[in-house]
MDAnalysis code that builds the backbone (N, CA, C; Angstrom):
import MDAnalysis as mda
import numpy as np

u = mda.Universe.empty(744, n_residues=248, atom_resindex=np.repeat(np.arange(248), 3), trajectory=True)
u.add_TopologyAttr("name", ["N", "CA", "C"] * 248)
u.add_TopologyAttr("resid", np.arange(1, 249))
u.add_TopologyAttr("resname", ["MET", "ASP", "ALA", "GLU", "LYS", "LYS", "GLN", "GLU", "LEU", "ARG", "GLU", "GLN", "ARG", "GLU", "ALA", "ALA", "ALA", "SER", "VAL", "ASP", "ASP", "ALA", "ALA", "GLU", "ARG", "ARG", "LYS", "ARG", "THR", "ALA", "TYR", "LEU", "ALA", "GLY", "GLY", "ILE", "ALA", "LEU", "ILE", "ALA", "LEU", "VAL", "VAL", "THR", "VAL", "GLY", "LEU", "ILE", "LEU", "VAL", "SER", "GLN", "ALA", "GLY", "ASP", "ASP", "THR", "PRO", "ASN", "VAL", "ASP", "SER", "GLY", "GLY", "LEU", "PHE", "GLY", "GLY", "ILE", "GLU", "GLN", "GLN", "GLY", "ILE", "ALA", "LEU", "GLY", "ASP", "PRO", "GLY", "ALA", "PRO", "VAL", "THR", "VAL", "VAL", "GLU", "PHE", "ALA", "ASP", "LEU", "GLN", "CYS", "PRO", "PHE", "CYS", "ALA", "LYS", "PHE", "ALA", "THR", "ASN", "ASP", "LEU", "PRO", "ASP", "LEU", "VAL", "GLU", "LYS", "TYR", "VAL", "ARG", "THR", "GLY", "GLN", "VAL", "ARG", "MET", "GLU", "LEU", "ARG", "LEU", "LEU", "THR", "PHE", "ILE", "GLY", "SER", "ASP", "SER", "ASP", "ARG", "GLY", "ALA", "ARG", "PHE", "ALA", "ALA", "ALA", "ALA", "ALA", "GLU", "GLN", "ASN", "ARG", "ILE", "TRP", "PRO", "PHE", "ALA", "GLU", "ASN", "VAL", "TYR", "ASN", "ASN", "GLN", "GLY", "PRO", "GLU", "ASN", "SER", "GLY", "TYR", "MET", "THR", "ASP", "ASP", "PHE", "LEU", "SER", "GLU", "GLN", "ALA", "ALA", "ASP", "ILE", "PRO", "GLY", "LEU", "ASP", "ALA", "GLU", "GLN", "ALA", "LEU", "SER", "ASP", "SER", "GLN", "GLN", "SER", "ALA", "ALA", "GLY", "ALA", "TYR", "VAL", "GLU", "GLU", "SER", "ARG", "SER", "LYS", "ALA", "GLY", "ASP", "ALA", "GLY", "VAL", "GLY", "GLY", "THR", "PRO", "ALA", "PHE", "LEU", "ILE", "GLY", "PRO", "THR", "GLY", "GLY", "ASP", "LEU", "GLU", "LEU", "VAL", "ALA", "THR", "PRO", "ASP", "ALA", "VAL", "SER", "SER", "LYS", "ILE", "ASP", "GLU", "ALA", "LEU", "ALA", "GLN", "THR", "GLY", "GLN"])
u.atoms.positions = np.array([
    [74.301, 31.432, 127.969],
    [73.641, 32.128, 129.116],
    [72.849, 33.308, 128.543],
    [71.573, 33.361, 128.907],
    [70.737, 34.411, 128.327],
    [71.016, 35.752, 128.995],
    [70.514, 36.782, 128.374],
    [70.766, 38.174, 128.836],
    [70.262, 38.402, 130.238],
    [69.119, 37.793, 130.559],
    [68.528, 37.988, 131.904],
    [69.431, 37.422, 132.978],
    [70.013, 36.243, 132.710],
    [70.883, 35.612, 133.702],
    [72.140, 36.435, 133.899],
    [72.705, 36.940, 132.759],
    [73.919, 37.772, 132.823],
    [73.677, 39.023, 133.666],
    [72.512, 39.604, 133.462],
    [72.183, 40.831, 134.214],
    [72.095, 40.526, 135.722],
    [71.541, 39.365, 136.062],
    [71.400, 38.962, 137.460],
    [72.760, 38.776, 138.097],
    [73.689, 38.117, 137.391],
    [75.049, 37.894, 137.898],
    [75.785, 39.217, 138.095],
    [75.602, 40.144, 137.101],
    [76.264, 41.435, 137.184],
    [75.802, 42.193, 138.440],
    [74.502, 42.146, 138.682],
    [73.960, 42.846, 139.860],
    [74.456, 42.233, 141.155],
    [74.636, 40.914, 141.169],
    [75.154, 40.258, 142.366],
    [76.608, 40.689, 142.637],
    [77.443, 40.753, 141.552],
    [78.823, 41.158, 141.701],
    [78.920, 42.617, 142.198],
    [78.066, 43.489, 141.652],
    [78.072, 44.896, 142.055],
    [77.655, 45.021, 143.508],
    [76.663, 44.204, 143.915],
    [76.219, 44.277, 145.317],
    [77.341, 43.841, 146.247],
    [78.040, 42.754, 145.857],
    [79.140, 42.270, 146.671],
    [80.255, 43.297, 146.768],
    [80.555, 43.937, 145.623],
    [81.590, 44.967, 145.642],
    [81.219, 46.135, 146.537],
    [79.925, 46.463, 146.489],
    [79.458, 47.582, 147.338],
    [79.607, 47.245, 148.820],
    [79.324, 45.989, 149.148],
    [79.492, 45.563, 150.545],
    [80.947, 45.622, 150.973],
    [81.854, 45.169, 150.059],
    [83.293, 45.199, 150.343],
    [83.774, 46.638, 150.512],
    [83.272, 47.560, 149.648],
    [83.670, 48.965, 149.746],
    [83.222, 49.553, 151.073],
    [82.003, 49.230, 151.482],
    [81.506, 49.761, 152.753],
    [82.324, 49.247, 153.915],
    [82.701, 47.967, 153.852],
    [83.512, 47.397, 154.932],
    [84.880, 48.065, 154.993],
    [85.452, 48.333, 153.804],
    [86.773, 48.978, 153.752],
    [86.701, 50.398, 154.302],
    [85.580, 51.099, 153.962],
    [85.429, 52.452, 154.470],
    [85.299, 52.450, 156.007],
    [84.544, 51.472, 156.535],
    [84.390, 51.382, 157.987],
    [85.743, 51.082, 158.643],
    [86.556, 50.239, 157.980],
    [87.859, 49.889, 158.535],
    [88.762, 51.132, 158.562],
    [88.747, 51.899, 157.441],
    [89.600, 53.106, 157.402],
    [89.132, 54.114, 158.443],
    [87.806, 54.239, 158.607],
    [87.264, 55.183, 159.603],
    [87.694, 54.768, 161.004],
    [87.667, 53.461, 161.250],
    [88.090, 52.975, 162.577],
    [89.548, 53.246, 162.840],
    [90.395, 53.012, 161.766],
    [91.822, 53.314, 161.912],
    [92.051, 54.801, 162.174],
    [91.304, 55.652, 161.439],
    [91.444, 57.104, 161.611],
    [91.037, 57.524, 163.014],
    [89.913, 57.024, 163.480],
    [89.438, 57.377, 164.830],
    [90.448, 56.904, 165.882],
    [90.973, 55.705, 165.669],
    [91.972, 55.188, 166.608],
    [93.219, 56.038, 166.623],
    [93.639, 56.524, 165.425],
    [94.827, 57.365, 165.359],
    [94.609, 58.695, 166.038],
    [93.429, 59.280, 165.837],
    [93.116, 60.539, 166.499],
    [93.104, 60.389, 168.009],
    [92.507, 59.294, 168.466],
    [92.454, 59.054, 169.907],
    [93.864, 58.888, 170.496],
    [94.747, 58.182, 169.731],
    [96.133, 57.985, 170.187],
    [96.849, 59.321, 170.278],
    [96.686, 60.162, 169.247],
    [97.323, 61.472, 169.274],
    [96.835, 62.309, 170.444],
    [95.516, 62.259, 170.681],
    [94.960, 63.019, 171.819],
    [95.538, 62.526, 173.130],
    [95.714, 61.210, 173.244],
    [96.291, 60.645, 174.453],
    [97.697, 61.097, 174.666],
    [98.502, 61.072, 173.593],
    [99.885, 61.511, 173.657],
    [99.976, 62.945, 174.095],
    [99.132, 63.827, 173.475],
    [99.140, 65.237, 173.810],
    [98.757, 65.438, 175.281],
    [97.735, 64.714, 175.726],
    [97.318, 64.859, 177.113],
    [98.388, 64.460, 178.086],
    [99.038, 63.309, 177.812],
    [100.111, 62.854, 178.684],
    [101.255, 63.864, 178.690],
    [101.538, 64.424, 177.509],
    [102.613, 65.427, 177.422],
    [102.331, 66.636, 178.252],
    [101.075, 67.116, 178.192],
    [100.712, 68.296, 178.971],
    [100.805, 68.005, 180.484],
    [100.417, 66.801, 180.853],
    [100.493, 66.425, 182.264],
    [101.936, 66.428, 182.730],
    [102.815, 65.857, 181.896],
    [104.226, 65.786, 182.273],
    [104.845, 67.194, 182.378],
    [104.478, 68.055, 181.430],
    [105.000, 69.442, 181.491],
    [104.517, 70.126, 182.752],
    [103.240, 69.912, 183.079],
    [102.680, 70.513, 184.286],
    [103.388, 70.028, 185.525],
    [103.608, 68.706, 185.581],
    [104.299, 68.142, 186.744],
    [105.719, 68.636, 186.850],
    [106.392, 68.783, 185.685],
    [107.767, 69.286, 185.710],
    [107.831, 70.695, 186.266],
    [106.813, 71.545, 185.927],
    [106.795, 72.898, 186.436],
    [106.579, 72.932, 187.936],
    [105.887, 71.938, 188.508],
    [105.594, 71.925, 189.920],
    [106.850, 71.706, 190.742],
    [107.931, 71.218, 190.143],
    [109.148, 70.961, 190.884],
    [109.818, 72.244, 191.345],
    [109.598, 73.376, 190.643],
    [110.244, 74.631, 191.010],
    [109.217, 75.754, 191.018],
    [108.232, 75.680, 191.912],
    [107.136, 76.660, 191.898],
    [107.542, 78.030, 192.316],
    [108.699, 78.200, 193.006],
    [109.087, 79.475, 193.558],
    [110.260, 80.097, 192.781],
    [110.447, 79.680, 191.536],
    [111.537, 80.228, 190.727],
    [110.963, 81.166, 189.656],
    [111.419, 82.423, 189.687],
    [110.970, 83.381, 188.683],
    [111.533, 82.995, 187.359],
    [110.775, 83.267, 186.275],
    [111.165, 82.817, 184.933],
    [112.146, 83.726, 184.225],
    [112.328, 84.943, 184.702],
    [113.229, 85.832, 183.975],
    [113.656, 87.030, 184.804],
    [114.381, 87.951, 184.163],
    [114.835, 89.149, 184.838],
    [116.029, 88.896, 185.753],
    [116.304, 89.870, 186.603],
    [117.456, 89.764, 187.505],
    [117.395, 88.538, 188.381],
    [116.184, 88.142, 188.799],
    [116.054, 87.047, 189.731],
    [115.649, 85.712, 189.072],
    [115.684, 85.687, 187.750],
    [115.319, 84.496, 187.020],
    [116.147, 83.292, 187.379],
    [115.492, 82.187, 187.687],
    [116.199, 80.934, 187.996],
    [116.686, 80.835, 189.418],
    [116.397, 81.848, 190.269],
    [116.841, 81.805, 191.650],
    [115.623, 81.552, 192.553],
    [115.801, 80.664, 193.509],
    [114.700, 80.318, 194.382],
    [114.296, 81.518, 195.246],
    [112.984, 81.723, 195.354],
    [112.435, 82.748, 196.217],
    [111.451, 82.059, 197.173],
    [111.603, 82.333, 198.449],
    [110.710, 81.728, 199.451],
    [110.403, 82.788, 200.462],
    [109.147, 83.292, 200.419],
    [108.778, 84.342, 201.367],
    [109.584, 85.591, 201.099],
    [110.303, 86.098, 202.107],
    [111.119, 87.294, 201.930],
    [112.553, 86.954, 201.518],
    [112.830, 85.657, 201.359],
    [114.197, 85.222, 201.113],
    [114.450, 84.992, 199.622],
    [115.680, 85.233, 199.233],
    [116.139, 85.032, 197.854],
    [117.420, 84.217, 197.879],
    [117.412, 83.053, 197.196],
    [118.625, 82.263, 197.125],
    [118.519, 80.902, 197.817],
    [119.592, 80.176, 197.762],
    [119.649, 78.817, 198.278],
    [119.522, 78.835, 199.815],
    [118.552, 78.081, 200.342],
    [118.396, 78.030, 201.827],
    [119.634, 77.512, 202.506],
    [120.466, 76.761, 201.788],
    [121.688, 76.213, 202.371],
    [122.928, 77.059, 202.142],
    [122.739, 78.301, 201.673],
    [123.894, 79.172, 201.417],
    [124.654, 79.443, 202.702],
    [125.961, 79.499, 202.653],
    [126.778, 79.674, 203.884],
    [126.694, 81.042, 204.524],
    [126.274, 82.058, 203.738],
    [126.239, 83.438, 204.272],
    [124.830, 83.986, 204.071],
    [124.376, 84.732, 205.096],
    [123.066, 85.382, 205.053],
    [123.258, 86.902, 205.042],
    [122.492, 87.568, 204.179],
    [122.471, 89.044, 204.144],
    [121.016, 89.488, 204.323],
    [120.763, 90.239, 205.380],
    [119.433, 90.821, 205.608],
    [119.494, 92.296, 205.222],
    [118.688, 92.668, 204.259],
    [118.646, 94.066, 203.835],
    [117.449, 94.758, 204.474],
    [117.722, 95.887, 205.125],
    [116.631, 96.760, 205.647],
    [116.494, 97.917, 204.670],
    [115.290, 98.148, 204.207],
    [115.076, 99.183, 203.164],
    [113.707, 99.816, 203.345],
    [113.526, 100.932, 202.663],
    [112.250, 101.627, 202.633],
    [111.957, 101.867, 201.162],
    [110.787, 101.441, 200.683],
    [110.497, 101.551, 199.265],
    [110.441, 102.995, 198.764],
    [110.325, 103.956, 199.661],
    [110.360, 105.381, 199.252],
    [111.769, 105.948, 199.264],
    [112.707, 105.225, 199.839],
    [114.056, 105.738, 200.037],
    [114.826, 105.773, 198.710],
    [115.287, 106.962, 198.295],
    [116.039, 107.051, 197.031],
    [117.378, 106.335, 197.073],
    [117.986, 106.282, 198.271],
    [119.264, 105.579, 198.401],
    [119.063, 104.050, 198.272],
    [117.915, 103.591, 198.739],
    [117.597, 102.162, 198.540],
    [117.359, 101.849, 197.065],
    [116.715, 102.775, 196.398],
    [116.507, 102.584, 194.940],
    [117.846, 102.589, 194.226],
    [118.752, 103.443, 194.649],
    [120.069, 103.500, 194.026],
    [120.822, 102.192, 194.251],
    [120.758, 101.661, 195.471],
    [121.408, 100.393, 195.781],
    [120.802, 99.272, 194.918],
    [119.473, 99.267, 194.814],
    [118.785, 98.210, 194.046],
    [119.181, 98.266, 192.568],
    [119.431, 99.481, 192.074],
    [119.762, 99.638, 190.652],
    [121.258, 99.440, 190.372],
    [122.103, 99.982, 191.217],
    [123.541, 99.996, 190.930],
    [124.330, 98.858, 191.543],
    [123.920, 98.395, 192.738],
    [124.727, 97.414, 193.462],
    [124.128, 96.022, 193.534],
    [122.813, 95.949, 193.745],
    [122.177, 94.640, 193.918],
    [122.396, 93.687, 192.755],
    [122.288, 94.135, 191.504],
    [122.481, 93.174, 190.392],
    [123.825, 92.461, 190.472],
    [124.901, 93.165, 190.796],
    [126.231, 92.524, 190.881],
    [126.271, 91.541, 192.054],
    [125.657, 91.907, 193.175],
    [125.638, 90.999, 194.328],
    [124.855, 89.728, 194.006],
    [123.740, 89.892, 193.322],
    [122.925, 88.722, 192.964],
    [123.711, 87.793, 192.060],
    [124.349, 88.335, 191.037],
    [125.075, 87.511, 190.075],
    [126.296, 86.857, 190.702],
    [127.013, 87.601, 191.523],
    [128.283, 87.108, 192.079],
    [128.074, 86.134, 193.240],
    [127.122, 86.442, 194.101],
    [126.978, 85.673, 195.352],
    [125.699, 84.855, 195.475],
    [124.565, 85.424, 195.089],
    [123.291, 84.722, 195.271],
    [123.119, 83.618, 194.245],
    [123.313, 83.958, 192.992],
    [123.101, 82.983, 191.931],
    [124.085, 81.818, 192.044],
    [125.233, 82.043, 192.625],
    [126.244, 80.991, 192.774],
    [126.043, 80.179, 194.056],
    [125.011, 80.489, 194.806],
    [124.693, 79.678, 196.000],
    [125.481, 80.046, 197.244],
    [126.234, 81.159, 197.204],
    [127.046, 81.523, 198.361],
    [126.313, 82.383, 199.394],
    [125.269, 83.104, 198.929],
    [124.570, 84.030, 199.809],
    [123.061, 83.847, 199.643],
    [122.381, 83.933, 200.759],
    [120.918, 84.007, 200.760],
    [120.530, 85.350, 201.352],
    [119.665, 86.089, 200.668],
    [119.268, 87.394, 201.109],
    [117.846, 87.415, 201.638],
    [117.602, 88.290, 202.620],
    [116.265, 88.509, 203.119],
    [115.942, 90.002, 203.025],
    [114.712, 90.325, 202.724],
    [114.322, 91.717, 202.596],
    [113.363, 92.135, 203.691],
    [113.813, 93.101, 204.488],
    [113.001, 93.648, 205.578],
    [112.679, 95.099, 205.256],
    [111.423, 95.372, 204.959],
    [111.017, 96.702, 204.568],
    [110.517, 97.501, 205.779],
    [111.023, 98.739, 205.882],
    [110.692, 99.617, 206.985],
    [109.842, 100.787, 206.493],
    [109.351, 101.550, 207.446],
    [108.419, 102.647, 207.124],
    [108.909, 103.950, 207.682],
    [110.219, 104.196, 207.600],
    [110.810, 105.421, 208.165],
    [110.217, 106.685, 207.578],
    [109.961, 106.681, 206.279],
    [109.678, 107.957, 205.579],
    [108.239, 108.402, 205.735],
    [107.296, 107.470, 205.782],
    [105.911, 107.922, 205.925],
    [104.883, 106.880, 205.530],
    [103.647, 107.370, 205.373],
    [102.514, 106.466, 205.165],
    [102.615, 105.705, 203.827],
    [103.191, 106.333, 202.818],
    [103.380, 105.591, 201.571],
    [104.301, 104.398, 201.779],
    [105.302, 104.584, 202.656],
    [106.209, 103.473, 202.956],
    [105.462, 102.311, 203.577],
    [104.517, 102.641, 204.461],
    [103.739, 101.608, 205.129],
    [102.881, 100.843, 204.130],
    [102.226, 101.578, 203.232],
    [101.350, 100.953, 202.246],
    [102.182, 100.063, 201.316],
    [103.353, 100.550, 200.925],
    [104.223, 99.771, 200.037],
    [104.765, 98.513, 200.735],
    [105.138, 98.664, 201.985],
    [105.670, 97.520, 202.743],
    [104.625, 96.440, 202.927],
    [103.376, 96.857, 203.187],
    [102.310, 95.877, 203.339],
    [102.015, 95.130, 202.051],
    [102.045, 95.869, 200.932],
    [101.832, 95.188, 199.628],
    [102.992, 94.251, 199.331],
    [104.215, 94.672, 199.694],
    [105.366, 93.808, 199.488],
    [105.264, 92.544, 200.329],
    [104.760, 92.686, 201.543],
    [104.540, 91.506, 202.390],
    [103.583, 90.528, 201.724],
    [102.541, 91.091, 201.099],
    [101.603, 90.246, 200.369],
    [102.252, 89.576, 199.186],
    [103.159, 90.281, 198.516],
    [103.909, 89.686, 197.397],
    [104.798, 88.551, 197.900],
    [105.307, 88.718, 199.120],
    [106.153, 87.665, 199.725],
    [105.359, 86.396, 199.962],
    [104.071, 86.539, 200.261],
    [103.229, 85.354, 200.423],
    [103.143, 84.530, 199.143],
    [103.390, 85.197, 198.005],
    [103.425, 84.493, 196.708],
    [104.877, 84.307, 196.222],
    [105.824, 84.540, 197.115],
    [107.276, 84.358, 196.811],
    [107.768, 85.262, 195.683],
    [107.302, 86.523, 195.733],
    [107.696, 87.466, 194.674],
    [108.005, 88.858, 195.232],
    [108.488, 88.948, 196.461],
    [108.760, 90.257, 197.053],
    [109.923, 90.947, 196.348],
    [110.932, 90.208, 195.922],
    [112.104, 90.831, 195.321],
    [111.812, 91.484, 193.974],
    [111.182, 90.822, 193.029],
    [110.861, 91.507, 191.758],
    [109.843, 92.642, 191.969],
    [108.967, 92.478, 192.977],
    [107.995, 93.570, 193.244],
    [108.742, 94.807, 193.711],
    [109.677, 94.653, 194.655],
    [110.423, 95.801, 195.145],
    [111.226, 96.426, 194.007],
    [111.787, 95.607, 193.158],
    [112.544, 96.105, 192.013],
    [111.686, 97.027, 191.126],
    [110.456, 96.574, 190.854],
    [109.539, 97.359, 190.040],
    [109.189, 98.698, 190.687],
    [108.945, 98.632, 191.998],
    [108.598, 99.874, 192.738],
    [109.763, 100.859, 192.668],
    [110.981, 100.377, 192.916],
    [112.153, 101.257, 192.863],
    [112.301, 101.891, 191.458],
    [112.064, 101.088, 190.438],
    [112.211, 101.588, 189.069],
    [111.168, 102.658, 188.734],
    [110.102, 102.734, 189.495],
    [109.040, 103.710, 189.248],
    [108.799, 104.607, 190.461],
    [109.827, 104.770, 191.271],
    [109.731, 105.524, 192.504],
    [109.352, 106.980, 192.261],
    [108.427, 107.497, 193.075],
    [108.037, 108.880, 192.973],
    [108.586, 109.696, 194.128],
    [108.218, 110.984, 194.227],
    [108.701, 111.843, 195.314],
    [108.197, 111.349, 196.661],
    [109.025, 111.499, 197.666],
    [108.679, 110.999, 199.001],
    [107.393, 111.648, 199.517],
    [106.537, 110.786, 200.112],
    [105.292, 111.223, 200.755],
    [104.397, 112.077, 199.860],
    [104.450, 111.818, 198.562],
    [103.597, 112.575, 197.625],
    [102.253, 111.897, 197.417],
    [102.083, 110.748, 198.050],
    [100.827, 110.020, 197.886],
    [100.760, 109.161, 196.653],
    [101.912, 108.938, 196.001],
    [101.883, 108.203, 194.735],
    [101.697, 106.706, 194.926],
    [101.997, 106.177, 196.116],
    [101.873, 104.734, 196.347],
    [100.424, 104.352, 196.653],
    [99.586, 104.536, 195.646],
    [98.180, 104.147, 195.781],
    [98.040, 102.644, 195.517],
    [96.841, 102.159, 195.810],
    [96.583, 100.743, 195.503],
    [96.752, 100.474, 194.000],
    [96.314, 101.419, 193.182],
    [96.445, 101.239, 191.739],
    [97.923, 101.195, 191.313],
    [98.712, 102.091, 191.864],
    [100.140, 102.110, 191.554],
    [100.796, 100.808, 191.928],
    [100.552, 100.347, 193.135],
    [101.180, 99.124, 193.645],
    [100.697, 97.913, 192.840],
    [99.417, 97.909, 192.499],
    [98.885, 96.803, 191.706],
    [99.520, 96.780, 190.319],
    [99.800, 97.934, 189.752],
    [100.441, 98.012, 188.439],
    [101.883, 97.433, 188.511],
    [102.576, 97.706, 189.617],
    [103.930, 97.171, 189.735],
    [103.932, 95.652, 189.874],
    [102.834, 95.115, 190.426],
    [102.733, 93.660, 190.623],
    [102.231, 92.950, 189.380],
    [101.509, 93.667, 188.535],
    [100.752, 93.031, 187.463],
    [101.596, 92.325, 186.419],
    [102.806, 92.825, 186.158],
    [103.626, 92.226, 185.094],
    [104.694, 91.265, 185.617],
    [104.547, 90.839, 186.882],
    [105.524, 89.892, 187.445],
    [104.976, 88.490, 187.326],
    [105.665, 87.598, 186.595],
    [105.192, 86.232, 186.477],
    [105.062, 85.550, 187.843],
    [103.957, 84.889, 188.031],
    [103.733, 84.171, 189.264],
    [103.147, 85.000, 190.392],
    [102.862, 86.282, 190.130],
    [102.295, 87.129, 191.159],
    [100.886, 87.585, 190.756],
    [99.902, 87.226, 191.555],
    [98.509, 87.606, 191.340],
    [98.304, 88.953, 192.027],
    [98.239, 90.032, 191.208],
    [98.155, 91.378, 191.774],
    [96.894, 91.596, 192.576],
    [95.796, 91.057, 192.091],
    [94.512, 91.239, 192.800],
    [94.552, 90.572, 194.168],
    [95.111, 89.373, 194.190],
    [95.224, 88.650, 195.479],
    [96.181, 89.389, 196.438],
    [97.268, 89.910, 195.870],
    [98.222, 90.648, 196.699],
    [97.592, 91.878, 197.284],
    [96.805, 92.585, 196.520],
    [96.131, 93.781, 197.033],
    [95.231, 93.408, 198.216],
    [94.502, 92.328, 198.052],
    [93.619, 91.869, 199.152],
    [94.416, 91.456, 200.387],
    [95.516, 90.727, 200.137],
    [96.327, 90.228, 201.264],
    [97.056, 91.385, 201.975],
    [97.323, 92.465, 201.239],
    [98.039, 93.610, 201.858],
    [97.203, 94.266, 202.948],
    [95.952, 94.003, 202.944],
    [95.030, 94.604, 203.919],
    [94.720, 93.677, 205.089],
    [95.413, 92.555, 205.103],
    [95.180, 91.556, 206.164],
    [96.238, 91.692, 207.265],
    [95.973, 91.041, 208.372],
    [96.825, 91.171, 209.563],
    [98.248, 90.635, 209.330],
    [98.387, 89.621, 208.461],
    [99.719, 89.068, 208.243],
    [100.675, 90.095, 207.647],
    [100.161, 90.949, 206.771],
    [100.988, 92.018, 206.172],
    [101.444, 92.993, 207.227],
    [100.526, 93.373, 208.122],
    [100.878, 94.254, 209.194],
    [101.879, 93.622, 210.159],
    [101.768, 92.324, 210.382],
    [102.700, 91.609, 211.253],
    [104.092, 91.638, 210.679],
    [104.217, 91.532, 209.362],
    [105.538, 91.624, 208.703],
    [106.172, 92.978, 208.919],
    [105.376, 94.031, 208.807],
    [105.886, 95.395, 209.000],
    [106.357, 95.572, 210.439],
    [105.585, 95.097, 211.370],
    [105.961, 95.240, 212.808],
    [107.203, 94.406, 213.127],
    [107.275, 93.208, 212.577],
    [108.438, 92.342, 212.832],
    [109.697, 92.978, 212.246],
    [109.594, 93.535, 211.063],
    [110.747, 94.200, 210.432],
    [111.204, 95.380, 211.266],
    [110.238, 96.166, 211.755],
    [110.587, 97.329, 212.619],
    [111.285, 96.848, 213.886],
    [110.799, 95.786, 214.480],
    [111.372, 95.258, 215.693],
    [112.821, 94.747, 215.469],
    [113.015, 94.026, 214.390],
    [114.373, 93.499, 214.071],
    [115.342, 94.643, 213.769],
    [114.840, 95.669, 213.115],
    [115.697, 96.836, 212.828],
    [116.097, 97.512, 214.136],
    [115.167, 97.651, 215.045],
    [115.461, 98.261, 216.345],
    [116.457, 97.449, 217.117],
    [116.293, 96.133, 217.124],
    [117.243, 95.259, 217.875],
    [118.631, 95.340, 217.248],
    [118.703, 95.526, 215.951],
    [120.025, 95.551, 215.270],
    [120.665, 96.929, 215.337],
    [119.929, 97.962, 215.749],
    [120.468, 99.305, 215.788],
    [120.445, 100.014, 214.447],
    [119.504, 99.608, 213.603],
    [119.411, 100.254, 212.285],
    [118.863, 101.674, 212.477],
    [119.580, 102.660, 211.900],
    [119.160, 104.033, 212.039],
    [118.796, 104.704, 210.742],
    [118.938, 103.993, 209.638],
    [118.636, 104.556, 208.325],
    [118.657, 103.442, 207.301],
    [118.245, 103.773, 206.093],
    [118.198, 102.767, 205.031],
    [118.970, 103.266, 203.806],
    [119.561, 102.335, 203.036],
    [119.588, 100.894, 203.315],
    [120.626, 100.543, 204.391],
    [120.372, 99.458, 205.080],
    [121.304, 98.900, 206.052],
    [121.250, 97.394, 205.930],
    [122.298, 96.719, 206.461],
    [122.431, 95.293, 206.215],
    [122.967, 94.580, 207.476],
    [122.477, 93.377, 207.649],
    [123.063, 92.443, 208.597],
    [123.716, 91.326, 207.808],
    [125.002, 91.073, 208.056],
    [125.738, 90.125, 207.220],
    [126.576, 89.192, 208.112],
    [126.553, 87.914, 207.809],
    [127.382, 86.982, 208.561],
    [127.103, 85.550, 208.138],
    [127.794, 84.629, 208.768],
    [127.594, 83.198, 208.479],
    [126.137, 82.783, 208.803],
    [125.547, 82.027, 207.978],
    [124.179, 81.571, 208.179],
    [124.096, 80.786, 209.498],
    [123.164, 81.192, 210.344],
    [123.005, 80.549, 211.645],
    [123.889, 81.106, 212.710],
    [124.776, 82.047, 212.327],
    [125.670, 82.637, 213.331],
    [125.324, 84.102, 213.575],
    [126.275, 84.820, 214.175],
    [126.054, 86.235, 214.451],
    [126.172, 87.066, 213.195],
    [125.213, 87.964, 212.996],
    [125.218, 88.836, 211.831],
    [125.635, 90.241, 212.287],
    [126.496, 90.870, 211.485],
    [127.045, 92.171, 211.862],
    [126.363, 93.267, 211.036],
    [126.063, 94.393, 211.707],
    [125.414, 95.528, 211.031],
    [126.412, 96.212, 210.094],
    [125.969, 96.418, 208.865],
    [126.747, 97.186, 207.862],
    [125.827, 98.302, 207.405],
    [126.260, 99.550, 207.648],
    [125.376, 100.691, 207.408],
    [125.551, 101.348, 206.046],
    [126.550, 100.914, 205.290],
    [126.769, 101.527, 203.977],
    [126.848, 100.469, 202.867],
    [126.211, 100.675, 201.755],
    [126.245, 99.704, 200.673],
    [127.663, 99.406, 200.167],
    [128.548, 100.388, 200.254],
    [129.905, 100.198, 199.727],
    [130.664, 99.090, 200.458],
    [130.262, 98.800, 201.685],
    [130.979, 97.784, 202.475],
    [130.379, 96.408, 202.398],
    [129.280, 96.263, 201.660],
    [128.569, 94.996, 201.636],
    [129.414, 93.851, 201.034],
    [130.027, 94.096, 199.906],
    [130.798, 93.031, 199.241],
    [131.942, 92.545, 200.113],
    [132.699, 93.480, 200.682],
    [133.831, 93.089, 201.500],
    [133.404, 92.313, 202.735],
    [132.258, 92.702, 203.310],
    [131.766, 91.993, 204.495],
    [131.272, 90.580, 204.114],
    [130.697, 90.450, 202.924],
    [130.310, 89.115, 202.448],
    [131.524, 88.222, 202.289],
    [132.584, 88.771, 201.670],
    [133.813, 88.028, 201.483],
    [134.404, 87.605, 202.834],
    [134.325, 88.494, 203.782],
    [134.849, 88.176, 205.145],
    [134.032, 87.032, 205.747],
    [132.707, 87.108, 205.591],
    [131.869, 86.056, 206.164],
    [132.088, 84.714, 205.450],
    [132.305, 84.780, 204.154],
    [132.591, 83.529, 203.419],
    [133.909, 82.917, 203.879],
    [134.872, 83.747, 204.157],
    [136.167, 83.248, 204.653],
    [135.988, 82.566, 206.025],
    [135.100, 83.126, 206.838],
    [134.821, 82.511, 208.142],
    [134.235, 81.118, 208.022],
    [133.480, 80.909, 206.946],
    [132.840, 79.606, 206.734],
    [133.712, 78.653, 205.955],
    [134.909, 79.119, 205.573],
    [135.818, 78.263, 204.841],
    [135.546, 78.204, 203.351],
    [134.754, 79.171, 202.845],
    [134.463, 79.183, 201.415],
    [135.532, 79.904, 200.626],
])
């Protein structure tokens, strides 16, 4: 075989090898693209599942005193709890702040978290205009199912009575670090008629119950008659009494 023929055969083999290499590269590229697409699909499905799982408990705070407990409007706890406790309070009231700090955590852990008690928060405006502004903002927080942690924050940063400290900025700051609470939306909602209706309804219920100061409580079997308790010291014993009435 002459040199020219050998050269021609060599060039043919090299061309064939080049074609094979190109085909192999295309195959690897296709595999890689398919793998990336599969990973993207898995990640997308995972995110969807996580999102859907979160939708099952939209009204549960993620942490703090109320973490893991259902909140619905002004209510805290299991809707099917055998005993109901309605708290009447004023966000400016130092005795209400003391109750929220010293007594409420134990009540929440012992009775609410265990499903025995459901609490409702009725805010009054006994002390003055700051109380009204705070109660209206709290009503707006209740629309987002976060009135309880909002009230807790306000109590923790409570200022002197009627000093004008409950400004829109102050209240928005108390709302801003609460998971699940849109502070800007709450500020807007606090100026709407629904917030005012909550304040008026709370005032009416307090009058009907004979509430003369804060904090005060209505306690009894859910769906039954609730008895007025005017001192925080008697709350636990009255809850135990109500639980006994329900056979708990």
